[in-house]
C-alpha positions as protocol buffer text, in pm:
chain_id: "A"
residue {
  index: 1
  type: MET
  ca { x: -2692 y: 4405 z: 9312 }
}
residue {
  index: 2
  type: ALA
  ca { x: -2656 y: 4575 z: 8963 }
}
residue {
  index: 3
  type: ASP
  ca { x: -2873 y: 4844 z: 8859 }
}
residue {
  index: 4
  type: ALA
  ca { x: -3198 y: 4692 z: 8705 }
}
residue {
  index: 5
  type: CYS
  ca { x: -3185 y: 4873 z: 8451 }
}
residue {
  index: 6
  type: HIS
  ca { x: -2837 y: 4749 z: 8304 }
}
residue {
  index: 7
  type: ASN
  ca { x: -2848 y: 4628 z: 7962 }
}
residue {
  index: 8
  type: PHE
  ca { x: -2628 y: 4297 z: 7973 }
}
residue {
  index: 9
  type: ASN
  ca { x: -2572 y: 4260 z: 7596 }
}
residue {
  index: 10
  type: MET
  ca { x: -2267 y: 3969 z: 7618 }
}
residue {
  index: 11
  type: LEU
  ca { x: -2379 y: 3683 z: 7818 }
}
residue {
  index: 12
  type: ILE
  ca { x: -2069 y: 3378 z: 7835 }
}
residue {
  index: 13
  type: LEU
  ca { x: -2169 y: 3099 z: 7972 }
}
residue {
  index: 14
  type: ALA
  ca { x: -1840 y: 2948 z: 8078 }
}
residue {
  index: 15
  type: SER
  ca { x: -1947 y: 2581 z: 8050 }
}
residue {
  index: 16
  type: GLN
  ca { x: -1804 y: 2281 z: 7791 }
}
residue {
  index: 17
  type: SER
  ca { x: -2149 y: 2144 z: 7888 }
}
residue {
  index: 18
  type: PRO
  ca { x: -2345 y: 2037 z: 7534 }
}
residue {
  index: 19
  type: ARG
  ca { x: -2634 y: 2003 z: 7845 }
}
residue {
  index: 20
  type: ARG
  ca { x: -2566 y: 2308 z: 7987 }
}
residue {
  index: 21
  type: ARG
  ca { x: -2566 y: 2512 z: 7600 }
}
residue {
  index: 22
  type: GLU
  ca { x: -2927 y: 2323 z: 7545 }
}
residue {
  index: 23
  type: LEU
  ca { x: -3083 y: 2463 z: 7895 }
}
residue {
  index: 24
  type: LEU
  ca { x: -2923 y: 2820 z: 7826 }
}
residue {
  index: 25
  type: THR
  ca { x: -3128 y: 2854 z: 7474 }
}
residue {
  index: 26
  type: GLN
  ca { x: -3435 y: 2692 z: 7552 }
}
residue {
  index: 27
  type: ALA
  ca { x: -3474 y: 2919 z: 7817 }
}
residue {
  index: 28
  type: GLY
  ca { x: -3442 y: 3177 z: 7496 }
}
residue {
  index: 29
  type: TYR
  ca { x: -3092 y: 3356 z: 7593 }
}
residue {
  index: 30
  type: SER
  ca { x: -2885 y: 3465 z: 7370 }
}
residue {
  index: 31
  type: PHE
  ca { x: -2515 y: 3373 z: 7463 }
}
residue {
  index: 32
  type: GLU
  ca { x: -2107 y: 3287 z: 7375 }
}
residue {
  index: 33
  type: VAL
  ca { x: -1961 y: 2968 z: 7517 }
}
residue {
  index: 34
  type: ARG
  ca { x: -1638 y: 3010 z: 7665 }
}
residue {
  index: 35
  type: PRO
  ca { x: -1525 y: 2711 z: 7896 }
}
residue {
  index: 36
  type: ALA
  ca { x: -1350 y: 2776 z: 8246 }
}
residue {
  index: 37
  type: HIS
  ca { x: -1046 y: 2501 z: 8298 }
}
residue {
  index: 38
  type: ILE
  ca { x: -1009 y: 2532 z: 8696 }
}
residue {
  index: 39
  type: PRO
  ca { x: -948 y: 2203 z: 8944 }
}
residue {
  index: 40
  type: GLU
  ca { x: -1205 y: 2074 z: 9033 }
}
residue {
  index: 41
  type: GLU
  ca { x: -1113 y: 1836 z: 9320 }
}
residue {
  index: 42
  type: PRO
  ca { x: -1347 y: 1923 z: 9616 }
}
residue {
  index: 43
  type: LEU
  ca { x: -1125 y: 2063 z: 9880 }
}
residue {
  index: 44
  type: ALA
  ca { x: -1042 y: 1875 z: 10245 }
}
residue {
  index: 45
  type: GLY
  ca { x: -1377 y: 1824 z: 10477 }
}
residue {
  index: 46
  type: GLU
  ca { x: -1494 y: 2075 z: 10227 }
}
residue {
  index: 47
  type: ASN
  ca { x: -1971 y: 1974 z: 10165 }
}
residue {
  index: 48
  type: PRO
  ca { x: -2086 y: 1917 z: 9852 }
}
residue {
  index: 49
  type: ILE
  ca { x: -2279 y: 2271 z: 9846 }
}
residue {
  index: 50
  type: ALA
  ca { x: -1961 y: 2492 z: 9908 }
}
residue {
  index: 51
  type: TYR
  ca { x: -1818 y: 2183 z: 9645 }
}
residue {
  index: 52
  type: VAL
  ca { x: -2024 y: 2310 z: 9438 }
}
residue {
  index: 53
  type: THR
  ca { x: -2092 y: 2658 z: 9485 }
}
residue {
  index: 54
  type: ARG
  ca { x: -1718 y: 2755 z: 9507 }
}
residue {
  index: 55
  type: LEU
  ca { x: -1651 y: 2553 z: 9158 }
}
residue {
  index: 56
  type: ALA
  ca { x: -1936 y: 2820 z: 9011 }
}
residue {
  index: 57
  type: ARG
  ca { x: -1777 y: 3111 z: 9156 }
}
residue {
  index: 58
  type: GLU
  ca { x: -1439 y: 3035 z: 9001 }
}
residue {
  index: 59
  type: LYS
  ca { x: -1528 y: 2894 z: 8706 }
}
residue {
  index: 60
  type: ALA
  ca { x: -1754 y: 3248 z: 8651 }
}
residue {
  index: 61
  type: GLU
  ca { x: -1454 y: 3476 z: 8777 }
}
residue {
  index: 62
  type: ALA
  ca { x: -1157 y: 3312 z: 8531 }
}
residue {
  index: 63
  type: VAL
  ca { x: -1409 y: 3373 z: 8267 }
}
residue {
  index: 64
  type: PHE
  ca { x: -1483 y: 3744 z: 8373 }
}
residue {
  index: 65
  type: ARG
  ca { x: -1136 y: 3812 z: 8408 }
}
residue {
  index: 66
  type: GLU
  ca { x: -1043 y: 3722 z: 8072 }
}
residue {
  index: 67
  type: VAL
  ca { x: -1310 y: 3865 z: 7859 }
}
residue {
  index: 68
  type: THR
  ca { x: -1253 y: 4155 z: 8047 }
}
residue {
  index: 69
  type: ALA
  ca { x: -874 y: 4114 z: 7980 }
}
residue {
  index: 70
  type: ASP
  ca { x: -987 y: 4075 z: 7635 }
}
residue {
  index: 71
  type: ALA
  ca { x: -888 y: 4367 z: 7452 }
}
residue {
  index: 72
  type: ARG
  ca { x: -1206 y: 4308 z: 7161 }
}
residue {
  index: 73
  type: LEU
  ca { x: -1396 y: 4379 z: 7481 }
}
residue {
  index: 74
  type: ASN
  ca { x: -1506 y: 4813 z: 7524 }
}
residue {
  index: 75
  type: ALA
  ca { x: -1650 y: 4856 z: 7897 }
}
residue {
  index: 76
  type: GLU
  ca { x: -1783 y: 5179 z: 7670 }
}
residue {
  index: 77
  type: SER
  ca { x: -2038 y: 4972 z: 7497 }
}
residue {
  index: 78
  type: GLU
  ca { x: -2046 y: 4597 z: 7589 }
}
residue {
  index: 79
  type: ILE
  ca { x: -2107 y: 4529 z: 7972 }
}
residue {
  index: 80
  type: LEU
  ca { x: -2062 y: 4157 z: 8039 }
}
residue {
  index: 81
  type: ALA
  ca { x: -2221 y: 3903 z: 8272 }
}
residue {
  index: 82
  type: VAL
  ca { x: -2059 y: 3543 z: 8245 }
}
residue {
  index: 83
  type: LEU
  ca { x: -2276 y: 3267 z: 8429 }
}
residue {
  index: 84
  type: GLY
  ca { x: -2058 y: 2949 z: 8574 }
}
residue {
  index: 85
  type: ALA
  ca { x: -2235 y: 2602 z: 8716 }
}
residue {
  index: 86
  type: ASP
  ca { x: -2163 y: 2313 z: 8843 }
}
residue {
  index: 87
  type: THR
  ca { x: -2324 y: 2000 z: 8952 }
}
residue {
  index: 88
  type: THR
  ca { x: -2253 y: 1691 z: 9165 }
}
residue {
  index: 89
  type: VAL
  ca { x: -2441 y: 1404 z: 9283 }
}
residue {
  index: 90
  type: THR
  ca { x: -2441 y: 1327 z: 9630 }
}
residue {
  index: 91
  type: LEU
  ca { x: -2534 y: 983 z: 9842 }
}
residue {
  index: 92
  type: ASP
  ca { x: -2445 y: 1042 z: 10229 }
}
residue {
  index: 93
  type: ASP
  ca { x: -2262 y: 1343 z: 10214 }
}
residue {
  index: 94
  type: THR
  ca { x: -2069 y: 1192 z: 10011 }
}
residue {
  index: 95
  type: ILE
  ca { x: -1981 y: 1361 z: 9667 }
}
residue {
  index: 96
  type: LEU
  ca { x: -2005 y: 1152 z: 9373 }
}
residue {
  index: 97
  type: GLY
  ca { x: -1870 y: 1367 z: 8991 }
}
residue {
  index: 98
  type: LYS
  ca { x: -1770 y: 1192 z: 8717 }
}
residue {
  index: 99
  type: PRO
  ca { x: -1653 y: 883 z: 8716 }
}
residue {
  index: 100
  type: GLU
  ca { x: -1264 y: 810 z: 8652 }
}
residue {
  index: 101
  type: ASP
  ca { x: -1309 y: 505 z: 8421 }
}
residue {
  index: 102
  type: ALA
  ca { x: -1596 y: 193 z: 8373 }
}
residue {
  index: 103
  type: ALA
  ca { x: -1519 y: 114 z: 8690 }
}
residue {
  index: 104
  type: ASP
  ca { x: -1554 y: 342 z: 8817 }
}
residue {
  index: 105
  type: ALA
  ca { x: -1908 y: 454 z: 8689 }
}
residue {
  index: 106
  type: ALA
  ca { x: -2061 y: 122 z: 8779 }
}
residue {
  index: 107
  type: ARG
  ca { x: -1896 y: 122 z: 9178 }
}
residue {
  index: 108
  type: MET
  ca { x: -2118 y: 473 z: 9144 }
}
residue {
  index: 109
  type: LEU
  ca { x: -2459 y: 333 z: 9010 }
}
residue {
  index: 110
  type: LYS
  ca { x: -2438 y: 27 z: 9337 }
}
residue {
  index: 111
  type: MET
  ca { x: -2474 y: 285 z: 9573 }
}
residue {
  index: 112
  type: LEU
  ca { x: -2705 y: 422 z: 9384 }
}
residue {
  index: 113
  type: SER
  ca { x: -2934 y: 216 z: 9353 }
}
residue {
  index: 114
  type: GLY
  ca { x: -3246 y: 147 z: 9532 }
}
residue {
  index: 115
  type: ARG
  ca { x: -3227 y: 436 z: 9711 }
}
residue {
  index: 116
  type: THR
  ca { x: -3275 y: 857 z: 9713 }
}
residue {
  index: 117
  type: HIS
  ca { x: -3002 y: 1105 z: 9644 }
}
residue {
  index: 118
  type: ARG
  ca { x: -2947 y: 1435 z: 9602 }
}
residue {
  index: 119
  type: VAL
  ca { x: -2828 y: 1668 z: 9259 }
}
residue {
  index: 120
  type: MET
  ca { x: -2628 y: 1989 z: 9343 }
}
residue {
  index: 121
  type: THR
  ca { x: -2664 y: 2261 z: 9161 }
}
residue {
  index: 122
  type: GLY
  ca { x: -2359 y: 2611 z: 9211 }
}
residue {
  index: 123
  type: VAL
  ca { x: -2462 y: 2822 z: 9007 }
}
residue {
  index: 124
  type: ALA
  ca { x: -2238 y: 3242 z: 8991 }
}
residue {
  index: 125
  type: LEU
  ca { x: -2308 y: 3525 z: 8787 }
}
residue {
  index: 126
  type: ALA
  ca { x: -2009 y: 3776 z: 8739 }
}
residue {
  index: 127
  type: THR
  ca { x: -2038 y: 4111 z: 8656 }
}
residue {
  index: 128
  type: ALA
  ca { x: -1823 y: 4413 z: 8699 }
}
residue {
  index: 129
  type: ASP
  ca { x: -2058 y: 4504 z: 9025 }
}
residue {
  index: 130
  type: GLY
  ca { x: -1899 y: 4114 z: 9180 }
}
residue {
  index: 131
  type: VAL
  ca { x: -2029 y: 3749 z: 9206 }
}
residue {
  index: 132
  type: GLU
  ca { x: -2416 y: 3614 z: 9301 }
}
residue {
  index: 133
  type: VAL
  ca { x: -2435 y: 3324 z: 9439 }
}
residue {
  index: 134
  type: ALA
  ca { x: -2685 y: 3008 z: 9491 }
}
residue {
  index: 135
  type: ALA
  ca { x: -2791 y: 2699 z: 9498 }
}
residue {
  index: 136
  type: GLU
  ca { x: -3061 y: 2420 z: 9394 }
}
residue {
  index: 137
  type: VAL
  ca { x: -3105 y: 2074 z: 9492 }
}
residue {
  index: 138
  type: THR
  ca { x: -3303 y: 1798 z: 9364 }
}
residue {
  index: 139
  type: ALA
  ca { x: -3419 y: 1463 z: 9566 }
}
residue {
  index: 140
  type: VAL
  ca { x: -3365 y: 1184 z: 9331 }
}
residue {
  index: 141
  type: ARG
  ca { x: -3529 y: 821 z: 9383 }
}
residue {
  index: 142
  type: PHE
  ca { x: -3357 y: 464 z: 9151 }
}
residue {
  index: 143
  type: LEU
  ca { x: -3530 y: 190 z: 9146 }
}
residue {
  index: 144
  type: THR
  ca { x: -3275 y: -107 z: 9229 }
}
residue {
  index: 145
  type: LEU
  ca { x: -3068 y: -217 z: 8937 }
}
residue {
  index: 146
  type: SER
  ca { x: -2919 y: -556 z: 8829 }
}
residue {
  index: 147
  type: GLU
  ca { x: -2573 y: -586 z: 8791 }
}
residue {
  index: 148
  type: GLU
  ca { x: -2655 y: -700 z: 8392 }
}
residue {
  index: 149
  type: GLU
  ca { x: -2835 y: -334 z: 8378 }
}
residue {
  index: 150
  type: ILE
  ca { x: -2496 y: -171 z: 8533 }
}
residue {
  index: 151
  type: ALA
  ca { x: -2266 y: -332 z: 8286 }
}
residue {
  index: 152
  type: GLY
  ca { x: -2541 y: -254 z: 8001 }
}
residue {
  index: 153
  type: TYR
  ca { x: -2559 y: 106 z: 8089 }
}
residue {
  index: 154
  type: VAL
  ca { x: -2197 y: 112 z: 8143 }
}
residue {
  index: 155
  type: ALA
  ca { x: -2086 y: -25 z: 7822 }
}
residue {
  index: 156
  type: THR
  ca { x: -2329 y: 232 z: 7674 }
}
residue {
  index: 157
  type: GLY
  ca { x: -2089 y: 545 z: 7804 }
}
residue {
  index: 158
  type: GLU
  ca { x: -2274 y: 747 z: 7855 }
}
residue {
  index: 159
  type: PRO
  ca { x: -2223 y: 739 z: 8214 }
}
residue {
  index: 160
  type: MET
  ca { x: -1895 y: 855 z: 8154 }
}
residue {
  index: 161
  type: ASP
  ca { x: -1928 y: 1243 z: 8182 }
}
residue {
  index: 162
  type: LYS
  ca { x: -2203 y: 1273 z: 8425 }
}
residue {
  index: 163
  type: ALA
  ca { x: -2155 y: 1350 z: 8781 }
}
residue {
  index: 164
  type: GLY
  ca { x: -2317 y: 1084 z: 8983 }
}
residue {
  index: 165
  type: ALA
  ca { x: -2255 y: 906 z: 8680 }
}
residue {
  index: 166
  type: TYR
  ca { x: -2582 y: 898 z: 8480 }
}
residue {
  index: 167
  type: ALA
  ca { x: -2782 y: 1081 z: 8340 }
}
residue {
  index: 168
  type: ILE
  ca { x: -3163 y: 1147 z: 8349 }
}
residue {
  index: 169
  type: GLN
  ca { x: -3271 y: 1183 z: 8023 }
}
residue {
  index: 170
  type: GLY
  ca { x: -3060 y: 919 z: 7893 }
}
residue {
  index: 171
  type: TYR
  ca { x: -3113 y: 569 z: 7938 }
}
residue {
  index: 172
  type: ALA
  ca { x: -3168 y: 605 z: 8280 }
}
residue {
  index: 173
  type: ALA
  ca { x: -3439 y: 777 z: 8287 }
}
residue {
  index: 174
  type: ARG
  ca { x: -3606 y: 400 z: 8373 }
}
residue {
  index: 175
  type: TRP
  ca { x: -3483 y: 354 z: 8697 }
}
residue {
  index: 176
  type: ILE
  ca { x: -3617 y: 661 z: 8807 }
}
residue {
  index: 177
  type: PRO
  ca { x: -3939 y: 685 z: 8983 }
}
residue {
  index: 178
  type: ARG
  ca { x: -3967 y: 1015 z: 9136 }
}
residue {
  index: 179
  type: ILE
  ca { x: -3789 y: 1306 z: 9179 }
}
residue {
  index: 180
  type: GLU
  ca { x: -3909 y: 1595 z: 9391 }
}
residue {
  index: 181
  type: GLY
  ca { x: -3787 y: 1910 z: 9341 }
}
residue {
  index: 182
  type: CYS
  ca { x: -3641 y: 2102 z: 8996 }
}
residue {
  index: 183
  type: TYR
  ca { x: -3612 y: 1856 z: 8712 }
}
residue {
  index: 184
  type: PHE
  ca { x: -3370 y: 2080 z: 8537 }
}
residue {
  index: 185
  type: ASN
  ca { x: -3151 y: 2091 z: 8771 }
}
residue {
  index: 186
  type: VAL
  ca { x: -3077 y: 1731 z: 8724 }
}
residue {
  index: 187
  type: VAL
  ca { x: -2954 y: 1741 z: 8324 }
}
residue {
  index: 188
  type: GLY
  ca { x: -2698 y: 2020 z: 8477 }
}
residue {
  index: 189
  type: LEU
  ca { x: -2899 y: 2425 z: 8471 }
}
residue {
  index: 190
  type: PRO
  ca { x: -3184 y: 2489 z: 8704 }
}
residue {
  index: 191
  type: LEU
  ca { x: -3321 y: 2782 z: 8445 }
}
residue {
  index: 192
  type: ALA
  ca { x: -3554 y: 2898 z: 8665 }
}
residue {
  index: 193
  type: LEU
  ca { x: -3285 y: 3013 z: 8946 }
}
residue {
  index: 194
  type: VAL
  ca { x: -3097 y: 3111 z: 8650 }
}
residue {
  index: 195
  type: THR
  ca { x: -3343 y: 3312 z: 8478 }
}
residue {
  index: 196
  type: ALA
  ca { x: -3377 y: 3497 z: 8887 }
}
residue {
  index: 197
  type: LEU
  ca { x: -3082 y: 3528 z: 8869 }
}
residue {
  index: 198
  type: LEU
  ca { x: -3024 y: 3678 z: 8544 }
}
residue {
  index: 199
  type: GLU
  ca { x: -3303 y: 3888 z: 8576 }
}
residue {
  index: 200
  type: GLY
  ca { x: -3182 y: 4041 z: 8857 }
}
residue {
  index: 201
  type: ARG
  ca { x: -2871 y: 4174 z: 8727 }
}
residue {
  index: 202
  type: GLY
  ca { x: -3184 y: 4332 z: 8460 }
}
residue {
  index: 203
  type: LEU
  ca { x: -3068 y: 4094 z: 8200 }
}
residue {
  index: 204
  type: ARG
  ca { x: -3368 y: 3933 z: 8068 }
}
residue {
  index: 205
  type: SER
  ca { x: -3422 y: 3649 z: 7766 }
}
residue {
  index: 206
  type: ARG
  ca { x: -3462 y: 3762 z: 7360 }
}
């Protein structure tokens, strides 16, 4: 663990998600964005928590390696921290990632209809001292959806780049009567957990 007096003056978010950028900004952090490009398929027999924490770690480590190899980074003047994250939706331990097409989105929404599922986000912070990993889990209840509601929602295009084929901060909010746990986790970045992780490594928001 890094000494809490370290002043990390270069925080990088290893994600291209606009929602994660918005949330990290909302939490008061200054950072750069440098997406990681790694395969996101689950390994054979991999459980959901292991899946999201592995991807978060791989994203953070990949970008940390890229940036520390960059000639513009002066290790003596800048202390680097890279934040990686990955979110998935699970139902009966089945991982529901981003839909491949409209039919796949409709399939996922039919699975979630009238049931409670879990949203899991793995987060990882990579520094010169190593990588720290954590995860957040939120239970989300869906109302029963009609075929027409599902078709109409899929037609908006909103589900297409979202794990589980929905956005709690979008149109799907009208079908979610309750959640148990962190709302921001469902959006894509559990802010309280991330803040604890960053502050534990000596990084404060502005």
